[in-house]
Residue, then its C-alpha position, 0 to 999 in steps of 0.5 A: m459528513k458535515l451538515a452542508n454536505f447533507v443538505n447538498n446531497p442527502r442521498a449520499y448521506v443516507n447511503k453512507a449511513k446504510d453502508f455503515l449499519l450494514n457493515k456493523r451487522r456483518v461484523v457480528l453476524h458473519a463472525g467465524d474462522n474462514v477469513q482473517c483481516d490482519i489490519c484489524n484482526w477481524k475473523g469471519t466467514q467471508f469478505f464482502e466485495g473484497k473489503c473487510p466489514k470492520c475496517r473496510s480494508l482492501q485486498r491490496t491493503r491486507l497484502m501489506p502485513f502478509a508481505l511484511e511477514y513473508f519477507n520477515l521484515i516486521q521482526n526486531p526493532k527498526r527505523v521505518l519510513h512509510i511513504a504516504p500510508n493510508l490510515n489502515e496501513n498506518t494503524y497496522m504498522a503503529k500496532n505491530l512494529q516491535k517495541g523500540s522501533t521508530y516509525d516515520r510517515l512521510n507525505i507531500r501534503p499534511v495529513k493527520h497521521i503524517n509526521i514528515v511533510q516532504d517530497i520523497t523525490h527530494t528530502n532533507l532526511l539523513s542518509e543511511n538512516y532507515d532499515l525499512v522503507v515502505a511504498w504501497h501503491v504510491l509510486e504509480h502516482i509519482v512522475q519522477d519515480v526513479r528520483a524517488i527510488e534513488e532517494v530511498y536508496r540514499l535513505l536506507k542503511t546498507g542491507g536495508h529493505f524497500l517494500v513496494s507494491v504497485p498496481i499492474y495495469p492492464l492485469k498481467s501486463p509484462h511491460t511498463f508504459e508511460d508517456s510524458e506527453i499524455p495529458s492528466k485528463d487522459f490518465e484514467k483512459v490510458h492508465g486505469h486511474h485518474d491519478h496514475c501517471r504510468s501503467c506499471g508492468l511486471d518489469y517495473y522492478l528493473r527500475f530499482e535494479k538499475v539504481g542498485f537494489k537486489t530483488q525478491e518477488l512475491k506473486v500472490q498467484n503463487l501462494p497456497p490457495s488457502d492463504i489467498e482465501k484466508f486473507g482475502l488477497f487478489e491473485d494478480h497483485v505483486v510485491w517486491c522486496f528490494q535490498k540495498s547492497 
């Protein structure tokens, strides 16, 4: 935290420092074999409010490596495009993709770990260039999400995969809801987050099938309870693995 931020809000600075030290202690004192964070490889007795004390990964973030293994997408060298990855996602992919893989990170805004600054709804990237595209809790932020899905379809090789997860809101909602007339100031009230422009339902995969994708689905609630507990996953999360035919 910068000095100016400390002067303006010293309590936030102190709380952040306390949180940092608390989690440093937890990493050591709660080491064990009950749970495992696949993002940073920490093993311990428990997660804390769903977060890993070492890397602070969330339940949804730890689901990404689980899903990559579940759908057998992390094996063999690949050309991978990751749309707007957070730092933990980027770290995991960079460390775990097979040697010889190409790993591109795209975002509409420049970020330190991003190497392609473009809008996924309209890129100048080569067609049929990627084996795998990942969008992890991203599409709910994109107004023209169908255009983004179409663009990913263009970028993927035949047989390539698009790994997607979005928040289902409200939990277990069967239907996707959006209304372009809802002002952004009301997004949190309507969609549960100030930056979500739609409420994704369990039928969200249909938008991908209309573009031409075939669908495989992973519902965390259907996994063995031992896996849910070990990796600290959230039972209501859903992952779709789409394939370009």
